C-alpha positions, 0 to 999 in steps of 0.5 A: 953817168946818166943810166937809161932805164927800160919801159919794161922796168916799170913793171918791175918796181919795188914790191910789198915783200920788199917793203915788209923784208925792210920793216922786218929787218928794222925790227931785228935791228932793234933787237926784237926777235922776229918769227917769220911765217911769210916766206914759202921756203921750207925750214927742213932739210932734204933726205939724206941720200939727196945730200949724199949724192949731191956730195958724191957727184960734187966730188968727181971732175967729170960732172962740171961740164954744161948740162944743156939739157935734163939727162935721159936718167933724169927724164926717165925719172920724171915718166916713171914718177908720173906713172907711179903717183899719177897713172899718167904715160908720159913719153920721156924723149918729147914730154918731159923738160928739165927746167931750173925750177918751177919758177924758169918755166912759169916766168919764160912761157909767156914769152914764147907764146904770148904776144903783147895785147895778148891776155894770160888768164891767171888765178886771183889771187896767185903766185907772183910769178905770174905776172913778172912772166906776163909783164916780160911778154907785154901780155895783159892779165886777165885775172880769174876770181878765186871766191870762198863761195865758189871753192875757191875755183875760177868760174869760167863762165864769166870770162867775157867771150872777147876775152877768151878769144884773145887768151893764149894761155891760162895758168891754173894751181892746184894746190896752190900759192897763196890759197891751198885749194884742191881741183876737181875733175870736173873743174879740169875737164871744164878748163879742157873744153874751154881751151879746146873752144878758144885755142888756149894753152893751159900751164898746171902749177902743181909744185905742191903735188906732194904736199897734201893731208889725210888723204886728200891727194891732189889731182894732176891736171894730165891724168884727165883726157885730153888735157896732153891736148892743150897743156903741160904741167910744172912741178919742182923738187923744191917743196916736195923733196925741200931742195928748194935751193937746187933750182930745179925741176920740169915741164911735161905734157903737150910735146909740141908745146915742150919743143917750141919751149925748149928751143926758146930755153937754149938761148937762155941757159945751158942746163942744170948741174949734173951732181943736182940732176942726179939728186933729183933722180934720186928724190923721184926714184926713192923720195915716196917715204920722205914725202910722206914723213913730210906731210906729217910734219906739215899736218903737225903744225897745220893742226897746232896753228889753226887749234891754236889760233882758235882758242884765242878767236882766230877762226881759219877754214883747215887746208887740205893741202899745200905748205900754207894757212889763207886766214880770213882776217876780221872786218874792219882791217885792210890786210895790209894794216893787219900785217903790220899790227902784227909786227908791231905787236906780236913780232910775227910776219905774215904776208898780207893777200892783196899781194897776190891780186885784188881778190886776196884783200881780206886775207893774210897767208901764213907759211907752215915754216917753222916747228912747232915750238915756234908756231906755239909761241907766235900764236902766244904772242899774238893772244899777249899782244892785245890785238884781238881786243882791239875795237876792229876785232869787236 
């Protein structure tokens, strides 16, 4: 059979992530014990009450039909959570939409609001799903550089006028993946002013909102006056409550944006499994102490990793939020060369920064998804590998 592949698929070739997975599997097949710090998936279980809720409702015979949309109970829980945590008032009937995880929204929104040739403004480096959504819409990405000297916040003044006028959307992500930076109120105010001036829809990716340290609570975009006039915020239960496989999240904010997006989604899927929605309600209403416990675990892991790497000569900025460490590598290496050196010499896997965009070069992303014993072992292996005594590190 001669198979025709669409032109669209040219945008979805094998990624560096696929290459790294294949290389990791080859190393494991050779008998090496690999410590994987590359995947941003929580290694810890959800709270017991979430698991119990899923188990109970999954045993009920009447929970297996189409949910079609979010339940009113789920929407009420999201609205209550936003009021409690961010002092944001949401109309649960018009300003909340249930998602099959945040990626559902991030990938599909460009298809609703952008035409071929439109620009979508994205952080660089940024989460890889942004590029997927842009490619599906046949829009054009415009990269907003996240630079160390600017606190990893994009400088909106650098966006050319002709790009701004053709921009349909802007995506912001704080705390971010891969860069665990935090936004300021003044930055979000600039975003709102920019969006109103150029008629741009703003999408705030807030998936790491509960993972912060030492009281540096992230600012919800929707908490800034005027934000709901121009945009929405997307959140997920994957990272905050370790429910990554459950695939549930939500978009909230501007009612008109969400109305059109809901119309699109009604042609794509039949909603999230009802027991999962029940579990999400439990997480949002009873999960505050669990989130605090998770923050303590991640902070302890962060401190151990940063301090241990510093002791062998790798100085890394301590992140204030997120489940990632964004680590600058020494001169003389590309990020991909460095990643392969770690796999070959230390059997530790991290992610090369260039996989997230041009301005990710010179960095690697390290995920805090192993316990402290394994993190300590990873640092020990890096030290014993001698990699920091190679000429590139001198």
